[in-house]
C-alpha positions as CSV (number, residue, x, y, z in Angstrom):
1,X,0.0,0.0,0.0
2,X,2.7,2.5,0.9
3,X,4.5,1.6,-2.3
4,X,1.5,2.6,-4.3
5,X,1.2,6.0,-2.7
6,X,4.8,6.8,-3.4
7,X,4.3,6.0,-7.0
8,X,1.2,8.1,-7.1
9,X,3.0,11.1,-5.6
10,X,5.9,10.7,-8.0
11,X,3.4,10.7,-10.9
12,X,1.8,14.0,-9.7
13,X,5.2,15.6,-9.3
14,X,6.2,14.6,-12.8
15,X,3.0,15.9,-14.2
16,X,3.5,19.3,-12.5
17,X,7.1,19.5,-13.9
18,X,5.8,18.7,-17.4
19,X,3.2,21.5,-17.2
20,X,5.8,24.0,-16.0
21,X,8.1,23.1,-18.9
22,X,5.3,23.5,-21.4
23,X,4.4,26.9,-19.9
24,X,8.0,28.1,-20.2
25,X,8.3,27.0,-23.9
26,X,5.0,28.8,-24.8
27,X,6.2,31.9,-23.1
28,X,9.5,31.8,-25.1
29,X,7.6,31.6,-28.4
30,X,5.4,34.6,-27.4
31,X,8.6,36.6,-26.6
32,X,10.0,35.8,-30.0
33,X,6.9,37.1,-31.8
34,X,7.1,40.4,-29.9
35,X,10.8,41.0,-30.7
36,X,10.9,39.9,-34.4
37,X,7.6,40.4,-36.1
38,X,6.2,42.9,-33.6
39,X,2.7,42.6,-32.3
40,X,-0.1,44.1,-34.3
41,X,-1.5,47.1,-32.3
42,X,-5.2,47.0,-31.7
43,X,-7.3,50.0,-32.7
44,X,-8.0,52.4,-29.8
45,X,-11.6,52.4,-28.8
46,X,-11.3,55.9,-27.3
47,X,-13.2,58.6,-29.1
48,X,-10.8,61.3,-30.3
49,X,-11.0,64.6,-28.4
50,X,-11.8,67.7,-30.4
51,X,-10.4,71.0,-29.1
52,X,-13.2,73.4,-28.3
53,X,-11.0,76.2,-29.6
54,X,-10.8,74.7,-33.0
55,X,-13.1,76.5,-35.5
56,X,-13.7,75.8,-39.2
57,X,-11.4,77.9,-41.4
58,X,-13.1,80.8,-43.2
59,X,-13.3,80.7,-46.9
60,X,-10.8,83.3,-48.2
61,X,-12.5,86.2,-49.9
62,X,-11.1,87.2,-53.3
63,X,-9.5,90.6,-53.3
64,X,-10.7,93.1,-55.8
65,X,-8.2,93.5,-58.6
66,X,-7.5,96.7,-60.3
67,X,-7.4,96.7,-64.1
68,X,-4.0,97.9,-65.1
69,X,-3.8,100.9,-67.3
70,X,-2.9,100.2,-71.0
71,X,0.7,100.5,-71.8
72,X,1.8,103.8,-73.4
73,X,2.2,104.0,-77.2
74,X,5.7,105.5,-77.9
75,X,7.2,106.2,-81.3
76,X,10.7,107.6,-81.4
77,X,12.1,109.4,-84.5
78,X,15.3,111.2,-85.4
79,X,16.9,112.6,-88.5
80,X,18.5,115.6,-90.2
81,X,16.9,118.1,-92.5
82,X,13.5,117.6,-94.1
83,X,12.1,114.2,-93.4
84,X,9.0,112.0,-93.4
85,X,8.7,109.3,-90.7
86,X,6.2,106.7,-89.9
87,X,3.5,105.5,-90.2
88,X,2.3,105.2,-86.6
89,X,-1.1,104.7,-85.1
90,X,-3.0,107.2,-83.0
91,X,-6.0,106.2,-80.8
92,X,-8.5,108.4,-79.0
93,X,-7.0,110.3,-76.1
94,X,-4.2,112.8,-75.9
95,X,-0.9,112.7,-77.9
96,X,2.2,114.5,-77.0
97,X,5.3,115.4,-79.1
98,X,8.6,116.0,-77.4
99,X,11.1,117.4,-79.9
100,X,14.5,119.1,-80.3
101,X,16.3,120.9,-83.1
102,X,19.8,122.1,-83.5
103,X,19.4,124.1,-86.8
104,X,19.2,127.9,-87.4
105,X,16.1,128.1,-89.7
106,X,12.5,126.9,-89.6
107,X,11.7,123.8,-87.5
108,X,8.2,122.6,-88.3
109,X,6.7,119.3,-87.1
110,X,3.3,118.1,-88.5
111,X,1.3,115.0,-87.8
112,X,-0.4,114.1,-91.1
113,X,-3.2,111.5,-91.4
114,X,-5.7,110.6,-94.1
115,X,-8.3,112.9,-92.7
116,X,-6.5,115.1,-90.1
117,X,-3.4,117.3,-89.9
118,X,-2.0,119.1,-86.9
119,X,1.0,121.5,-86.7
120,X,2.7,120.6,-83.4
121,X,5.8,122.8,-83.7
122,X,6.5,125.9,-85.8
123,X,9.7,127.6,-84.5
124,X,12.9,129.1,-85.9
125,X,16.4,128.0,-84.8
126,X,17.2,125.7,-81.9
127,X,14.3,124.2,-80.1
128,X,13.5,122.0,-77.1
129,X,10.0,121.5,-75.8
130,X,6.8,119.5,-75.8
131,X,3.3,120.0,-77.3
132,X,0.1,118.0,-77.1
133,X,-3.2,117.5,-79.0
134,X,-6.5,115.9,-78.5
135,X,-7.3,112.8,-80.6
136,X,-11.0,111.9,-81.2
137,X,-13.2,110.7,-84.1
138,X,-15.8,113.4,-83.5
139,X,-13.4,116.4,-83.3
140,X,-14.2,119.1,-85.9
141,X,-10.6,120.3,-85.8
142,X,-7.5,118.4,-84.6
143,X,-6.4,114.8,-85.0
144,X,-8.5,111.7,-85.7
145,X,-7.7,108.1,-84.7
146,X,-5.8,106.1,-87.3
147,X,-2.5,105.9,-89.2
148,X,-0.3,109.1,-89.3
149,X,3.1,110.2,-90.5
150,X,5.5,112.8,-89.1
151,X,6.5,115.5,-91.6
152,X,9.5,117.5,-90.4
153,X,11.0,120.6,-92.0
154,X,14.5,121.4,-90.5
155,X,18.0,122.5,-91.5
156,X,19.8,120.6,-88.7
157,X,19.6,117.5,-86.6
158,X,16.3,116.8,-84.8
159,X,14.6,114.3,-82.6
160,X,10.9,113.7,-81.9
161,X,9.1,111.3,-79.6
162,X,5.3,110.8,-80.1
163,X,3.6,109.4,-77.0
164,X,0.1,108.5,-75.9
165,X,-0.5,107.5,-72.3
166,X,-3.7,106.4,-70.6
167,X,-3.9,107.7,-67.0
168,X,-6.1,106.3,-64.3
169,X,-5.3,108.9,-61.6
170,X,-4.3,112.6,-61.4
171,X,-3.6,115.3,-58.9
172,X,-6.5,117.5,-57.7
173,X,-6.2,121.2,-57.0
174,X,-4.6,123.1,-55.4
175,X,-1.8,122.8,-58.0
176,X,1.2,125.1,-58.6
177,X,3.6,124.7,-61.5
178,X,6.3,126.7,-63.2
179,X,8.4,126.2,-66.3
180,X,9.9,127.8,-69.4
181,X,9.0,127.4,-73.1
182,X,6.6,124.9,-74.6
183,X,5.6,122.2,-72.1
184,X,2.8,119.8,-71.1
185,X,1.8,119.4,-67.4
186,X,-0.2,116.2,-66.7
187,X,-2.2,114.8,-65.1
188,X,-4.7,117.1,-63.3
189,X,-7.9,115.7,-61.7
190,X,-10.8,118.1,-62.0
191,X,-14.0,117.2,-60.2
192,X,-17.3,119.1,-60.6
193,X,-17.2,122.6,-59.2
194,X,-15.5,126.0,-59.6
195,X,-11.7,126.6,-59.8
196,X,-9.6,129.7,-60.0
197,X,-6.8,129.6,-62.6
198,X,-4.0,132.2,-62.4
199,X,-1.0,132.5,-64.7
200,X,1.9,134.7,-65.6
201,X,4.4,134.9,-68.5
202,X,7.5,137.0,-69.1
203,X,8.1,136.2,-72.8
204,X,7.7,138.3,-75.9
205,X,5.7,136.0,-78.2
206,X,2.6,133.8,-77.9
207,X,1.5,132.7,-74.5
208,X,-1.2,130.0,-74.9
209,X,-2.6,127.7,-72.3
210,X,-4.9,124.9,-73.2
211,X,-6.8,122.4,-71.1
212,X,-7.0,119.0,-72.9
213,X,-9.0,116.1,-71.6
214,X,-7.3,112.7,-71.5
215,X,-10.2,111.2,-73.4
216,X,-9.5,113.4,-76.4
217,X,-12.5,115.8,-76.0
218,X,-12.2,119.3,-77.5
219,X,-9.6,121.5,-75.7
220,X,-10.4,124.7,-73.8
221,X,-8.3,127.8,-74.2
222,X,-7.5,129.4,-70.8
223,X,-5.0,132.0,-72.1
224,X,-4.2,133.2,-75.6
225,X,-2.0,136.3,-75.4
226,X,1.2,137.8,-76.7
227,X,4.1,138.9,-74.6
228,X,4.0,139.4,-70.9
229,X,0.9,138.3,-69.1
230,X,-0.6,138.1,-65.7
231,X,-4.2,137.3,-64.9
232,X,-6.9,135.0,-63.4
233,X,-10.1,133.4,-64.4
234,X,-12.8,131.0,-63.2
235,X,-13.0,127.5,-64.6
236,X,-16.5,125.9,-64.2
237,X,-16.4,122.1,-64.3
238,X,-19.8,120.4,-64.7
239,X,-21.2,117.2,-66.1
240,X,-23.7,118.5,-68.7
241,X,-22.3,121.5,-70.4
242,X,-22.8,120.7,-74.1
243,X,-19.2,121.6,-74.8
244,X,-19.3,125.0,-73.2
245,X,-17.3,124.0,-70.0
246,X,-14.9,121.2,-69.1
247,X,-16.5,118.0,-67.7
248,X,-15.1,116.2,-64.7
249,X,-12.1,114.1,-65.6
250,X,-8.3,113.9,-66.1
251,X,-6.6,116.8,-67.9
252,X,-3.3,117.9,-69.2
253,X,-2.3,121.6,-69.3
254,X,-0.6,122.4,-72.6
255,X,1.6,125.6,-72.5
256,X,3.1,127.4,-75.5
257,X,5.5,130.1,-74.5
258,X,8.9,131.6,-75.3
259,X,9.7,132.8,-71.7
260,X,9.2,131.7,-68.1
261,X,5.7,131.1,-66.9
262,X,3.9,129.8,-63.8
263,X,0.3,129.0,-62.9
264,X,-1.9,128.1,-59.9
265,X,-5.2,126.2,-59.9
266,X,-7.2,126.5,-56.7
267,X,-10.7,125.5,-55.5
């Protein structure tokens, strides 16, 4: 009987040892999986937290874009003696001519088109200055849009730059400017209302001041005198004038003179 019990206890001990060994082996295999292949992480069941400060981004508003002004039209010519240059194209607006001459006799510059001709410069001897003219299809006198040529009469070397620019802004009164000889002052912004124009001239020949709209509408003579001059006048700017007064807009002041001059334009 005792012998049987000993064998039974030995059997139990052996069984326990075998179970322990199996457990160690299984544990070793699990450790190998973790270190080589890596365990596959399980998806988190927690609900992601959203910050209360987070707000949906606002849809960006498009910024208004300004339409750029058209590029200026510039034609440059030079020569010696009598010459014909071109053709070049004029469009509605204002055209200026900046010229120089190194001769001693007549220096005459004309812009000649199929239906319009304008004498820009008519001087004797050396010259340096600028002139400007309105260009419009409905002008009774002056230049019309289309193809033109430059006809030059000279006895020396000369240069001429024909330019058309298309302004989008100008300087409002009060404005003060001074200069000498032929010149073009641009751009002036005239709104509806009354303005006082004052000018003076110390030359001996023509002193002419014209107000020319950038759109090419007919010009307005502010001064047309000979020799020294000093005076003032009212300029009435209004929308519906039927051509009797300037309309609101951008203007150039075109001066023809042989001496020093100045002007002021005040509200």
